[in-house]
C-alpha positions, -999 to 999 in steps of 0.1 A, spaced: 0 0 0 24 27 -13 50 15 13 26 19 42 12 -11 61 -25 -19 57 -41 5 82 -69 -20 90 -46 -49 101 -47 -35 136 -74 -12 149 -93 -8 182 -131 -10 185 -149 -2 217 -186 -12 220 -207 16 236 -240 -2 236 -257 -31 217 -291 -48 215 -319 -66 197 -351 -46 191 -382 -43 171 -391 -7 161 -421 8 143 -429 40 124 -420 61 155 -383 51 150 -377 82 129 -383 105 159 -351 92 176 -328 96 146 -303 124 150 -267 132 143 -257 103 166 -221 103 179 -214 65 175 -207 42 146 -233 15 140 -237 -20 127 -271 -34 119 -283 -69 111 -319 -70 98 -339 -100 109 -372 -90 93 -392 -60 83 -383 -31 61 -370 5 66 -352 32 48 -325 54 64 -312 87 50 -275 95 53 -257 126 43 -250 114 7 -274 86 0 -304 65 10 -301 30 24 -328 4 21 -327 -20 51 -336 -55 40 -339 -88 59 -307 -110 60 -284 -80 53 -258 -62 73 -253 -24 73 -226 0 85 -236 36 94 -208 61 101 -211 84 131 -230 117 126 -243 106 92 -279 94 99 -304 122 94 -337 105 91 -355 71 89 -387 57 76 -399 24 90 -430 11 71 -430 -23 87 -419 -36 122 -382 -37 119 -366 -66 138 -329 -60 140 -296 -65 160 -276 -33 165 -241 -24 178 -230 11 186 -192 16 189 -162 39 186 -128 35 169 -94 45 180 -81 78 166 -58 61 140 -86 40 126 -109 70 123 -83 88 101 -81 59 77 -119 56 76 -119 92 64 -96 85 35 -107 50 27 -145 49 35 -160 14 41 -190 2 22 -225 7 37 -238 -28 30 -222 -62 32 -231 -94 14 -248 -117 39 -233 -150 51 -252 -178 69 -233 -172 101 -239 -134 103 -271 -135 125 -256 -160 150 -224 -139 153 -244 -107 157 -266 -123 183 -236 -136 204 -218 -102 202 -249 -83 214 -256 -108 242 -221 -106 255 -221 -68 252 -253 -65 271 -243 -87 301 -248 -69 334 -217 -53 348 -215 -78 377 -217 -107 353 -194 -93 325 -157 -104 327 -127 -95 306 -131 -125 282 -167 -114 275 -156 -79 266 -128 -92 244 -150 -117 227 -178 -91 220 -154 -66 206 -135 -92 185 -168 -105 170 -178 -69 163 -144 -62 146 -150 -93 124 -184 -80 114 -171 -46 106 -142 -60 86 -168 -72 61 -174 -36 51 -138 -26 45 -125 -16 11 -108 -42 -10 -70 -45 -9 -68 -31 -44 -88 0 -34 -64 7 -5 -33 3 -27 -46 26 -54 -56 54 -30 -35 85 -30 -52 98 1 -26 84 25 -6 116 19 -32 135 39 -29 115 70 -4 139 86 -28 167 78 -57 149 95 -35 142 124 -26 179 128 -63 189 127 -72 163 154 -44 175 176 -52 213 172 -89 215 175 -88 244 201 -65 265 179 -70 285 147 -60 263 118 -53 280 84 -48 265 49 -12 278 52 -6 257 83 -20 225 66 -4 230 32 31 234 48 27 199 63 26 183 28 49 209 11 22 223 -12 11 258 -19 -21 268 0 -42 271 -32 -31 238 -47 -34 221 -14 -70 234 -9 -80 223 -44 -64 188 -39 -80 184 -5 -115 194 -18 -113 170 -47 -103 141 -24 -127 147 5 -156 166 -12 -153 196 11 -128 224 15 -102 221 43 -120 248 64 -154 231 59 -139 198 70 -124 214 101 -158 229 109 -176 195 105 -150 178 127 -154 205 154 -192 202 153 -190 164 155 -168 166 185 -191 191 201 -221 169 195 -203 140 211 -194 161 241 -230 173 245 -241 137 245 -214 123 268 -203 151 291 -218 175 316 -197 205 304 -216 237 297 -222 247 261 -198 276 265 -170 252 277 -177 228 248 -176 257 223 -142 268 234 -129 232 237 -138 226 201 -121 257 188 -149 281 184 -141 318 191 -174 325 209 -206 307 220 -228 327 196 -209 316 165 -209 281 178 -246 281 184 -253 295 149 -231 269 131 -244 240 152 -280 249 144 -272 253 107 -257 218 105 -277 199 131 -310 216 126 -314 225 163 -296 244 190 -269 227 212 -292 229 242 -320 211 224 -297 185 210 -285 177 245 -321 172 256 -334 151 227 -304 130 220 -309 98 239 -296 62 233 -316 48 204 -333 15 202 -308 7 174 
């Protein structure tokens, strides 16, 4: 892979929650910019989910991968019986997922449902009954399930996006500071204009729009997981003032940070 080891040979996956549920048409009310990655296995029923760039039809016997912060809406026209796993990646894996996006749907195998069922059962064990082997097994099974969505080896080898990894690393490490195109272009020894054009072609957004999206995603995760005030979160994510943060958050998320914190609750899948 252009002299770089396959980035997906070793990655860490941490399960945040998992389960087996049946949902109806009310499901769409709980769909927001959710801060965790998701895997679904559909047992029966039918639904459609709307991501940032496309629509996915959820069909029985199929597995689906949904990136964090990508699910905007859902339409469930039948009772949807499904297994689900919500999880996070380590920082290195997240960078590679940005430059080598996984597929959203995986070809089903006869063993998928049994593996999904075991992974969710282990993940949902009460704390007093869950031991280290259970955690390791649940996360290992989830990693296997996720691996089914990874790009082919040929896709990884042909990608020129690995050159942007130091840029993504710099962005992740400097959220609270002002980041300019000049700062980023110097990392890869390009002129600011050429770098900006190249970055935009590769990722579909300008460097500054990418930084804004990353900051808003981090802010959404902090609103969901922490008790920090909105002002504290705004500054921690690199926004110059709370007013600008509120305006940008509402523009992208469709609601204020305060409302997002109130309505964003763990989903039934």
